[in-house]
C-alpha positions as CSV (number, residue, x, y, z in Angstrom):
1,M,95.6,40.3,179.5
2,T,92.9,42.1,177.5
3,L,92.9,42.8,173.9
4,V,92.0,46.4,173.0
5,L,90.9,47.2,169.5
6,D,90.8,50.7,168.3
7,E,88.6,49.9,165.5
8,P,84.9,49.1,165.8
9,A,83.7,45.5,165.7
10,N,82.8,45.7,162.0
11,F,86.4,46.6,161.0
12,L,86.2,44.3,158.1
13,E,83.6,46.4,156.4
14,R,85.0,49.5,154.8
15,P,83.0,52.7,154.5
16,A,81.7,53.5,151.0
17,Q,84.0,56.5,150.6
18,E,87.1,54.5,151.4
19,A,86.0,51.8,149.0
20,E,85.7,54.3,146.2
21,R,89.1,55.8,147.0
22,Y,90.8,52.5,147.2
23,P,89.2,50.0,144.8
24,S,89.4,46.4,145.9
25,T,89.6,44.4,142.6
26,W,92.5,44.5,140.2
27,W,90.2,45.7,137.4
28,A,88.8,48.5,139.5
29,R,92.2,49.5,140.6
30,W,93.5,49.5,137.0
31,E,90.5,51.5,135.8
32,Y,91.1,54.0,138.6
33,E,94.8,54.4,137.8
34,F,94.0,54.6,134.0
35,G,91.5,57.3,134.6
36,A,94.0,59.4,136.4
37,M,96.6,58.7,133.7
38,A,94.1,59.6,131.0
39,S,93.4,62.9,132.7
40,V,97.1,63.7,132.9
41,I,97.6,62.8,129.2
42,T,94.6,64.9,128.2
43,L,96.0,67.9,130.2
44,L,99.4,67.5,128.5
45,T,97.8,67.2,125.1
46,S,95.8,70.4,125.7
47,V,98.8,72.3,126.9
48,T,100.8,71.1,123.9
49,S,98.1,72.1,121.5
50,L,97.8,75.5,123.0
51,A,101.6,76.0,122.8
52,G,101.5,75.0,119.1
53,L,98.7,77.4,118.4
54,L,100.5,80.3,120.1
55,I,103.8,79.5,118.3
56,T,102.1,79.2,114.9
57,N,100.3,82.5,115.4
58,F,103.5,84.2,116.4
59,I,105.4,82.9,113.4
60,S,102.7,83.9,111.0
61,W,102.4,87.3,112.6
62,R,106.1,87.9,112.1
63,K,105.9,86.6,108.5
64,E,103.0,89.0,107.7
65,R,105.0,91.8,109.2
66,R,108.1,91.0,107.0
67,E,105.9,90.7,103.9
68,A,104.3,94.1,104.6
69,A,107.7,95.7,105.1
70,S,108.9,94.1,101.8
71,T,105.8,95.3,100.0
72,R,106.4,98.8,101.3
73,L,110.0,98.7,100.1
74,E,109.0,97.4,96.7
75,L,106.4,100.3,96.4
76,E,109.1,102.8,97.3
77,K,111.5,101.4,94.7
78,K,108.8,101.6,92.0
79,K,108.0,105.2,92.9
80,L,111.7,106.1,92.7
81,E,112.0,104.2,89.4
82,L,108.9,106.0,88.0
83,E,110.3,109.4,89.2
84,M,113.6,108.6,87.4
85,L,111.7,107.6,84.2
86,R,109.7,110.9,84.3
87,H,112.9,112.8,84.8
88,D,114.6,111.0,81.9
89,L,111.5,111.6,79.7
90,S,111.3,115.3,80.5
91,R,115.1,115.6,79.8
92,K,114.7,113.9,76.5
93,Q,111.8,116.1,75.6
94,S,113.7,119.2,76.5
95,E,116.7,118.1,74.4
96,K,114.4,117.5,71.4
97,L,112.8,120.9,71.9
98,R,116.2,122.5,71.9
99,D,117.2,120.7,68.7
100,G,113.8,121.6,67.2
101,S,113.4,118.2,65.7
102,E,110.0,117.1,67.1
103,P,107.1,118.9,68.9
104,P,106.6,118.0,72.6
105,L,104.3,115.2,73.5
106,D,101.1,116.2,75.3
């Protein structure tokens, strides 16, 4: 009976690439796994920060739009109020002219 090995005679020596992919010591293995975990955590943190930035910008954009609409509404109210006051003033002046009590204001 003959023993056939598929691997070369130096099967105990791993190639350098395989050693880098599969670290041999517990410290190197932990460092390798921690590095991958740190990359995932960094990616999640970046995505979360981007989402927070977009949501914050969207909310502030909506708030500015509401404030602009509110300001336009207040301006229209003041214009109407000013027009009503002008109308009241002209009515009072015309009543005084009819009565002849005071001369008109210029």
